[in-house]
N, C-alpha and C positions, 0 to 999 in steps of 0.2 A: 500414553501419556497416564501418569499416575494418579488413583484416585484419592484426593484429599476429602477426608471427613470432617467435620468440627459437629459440636452439641449444637442443638436448635438455641437459637438466642431469639429475646422478643425484642422486636422494632416498633417503634410508633410510628404511623404514617401522620406526617404534619398537617396542617390545616391546607397547604396548598396541593396536599396529594403526593408529596415526594418521600421517599424511604431512602435513608444513608446505608449505602453496604459496606462501607468504609474507605480509608484514603488509597488501601492497595488496587482500589478499582477505578479511582478519578480519572477522568477522562476516557476510560473505555466505552467501547460501544455494546450493547447489549440485547441480546432478544429477549422479550416477555410473552410469554404465551399463558393465557388464562386457561387451565384446565379444564376448570368448572368453576361455579360461582364460589369465589374466595380462596381458589389456590390456582398459585402462579407458579411457573418454571422460568427461571431468569438465568440465562445463560450467556457468557462471554462471546462475542462474535468480531471478524475480521470483514468489514462488509467492501464489497471493491466497486468501485464507481461505472456505471453504465461504460463510459466512454474508456474505461481501461481493461473492461473484461476480456478484450480481443488478445491482451498480454497474455492470460492465461490458457487461450485455446493451444492444442497440442503443437500443432503448426508454428504457431507464435512462439512457442516456448522453444520448440526446436531450432527455428531460425536465430533466436536469442543466444543460445547455446554455443551454435555453430559461430555465430559473429563474434562472442567474447571468447572463444577458444582461439579464432584468427588471431584477435587485438592483443591476446596472452603472447603468441609467436610470431607477433608482428609490432615491437615496440615503437611509440612515436619516436620523431625524429623531426629536429629543426632545420636538419642539414640543407633543404634545397626549397626553405620558405622563401627566402629575397628571390631566389628563378622563379620560384611560380606566383610570386606577388608582383614583380616586373613583368611578366610573362601575360598574366592578366590585366593590369594597366596597360601595357603597349597596347592589347587587341580591343580595347574599351573605346568605344568612338565618343568624342565630347557632344555633349546633349547642347542643343541651340533652342 
């Protein structure tokens, strides 16, 4: 990733404690670290929710890659949809 540097700029912290970093960062999540009193490091970040973290584990990533490769080689088809639905509906017992 290229390093982009810009000259320091003066920002004013509002009465509500907020500072604007500019529209290009609107909606982004950031990590704010206080290195020492009055010194902050602000970095953009991508946060992964806990319930989705498993998707980034090596085994899950390998399984997903394998499934995507299979789906690329086996295009979807509606050719047997009617037969499958008829089979499912005929084997379903009516509820009483």
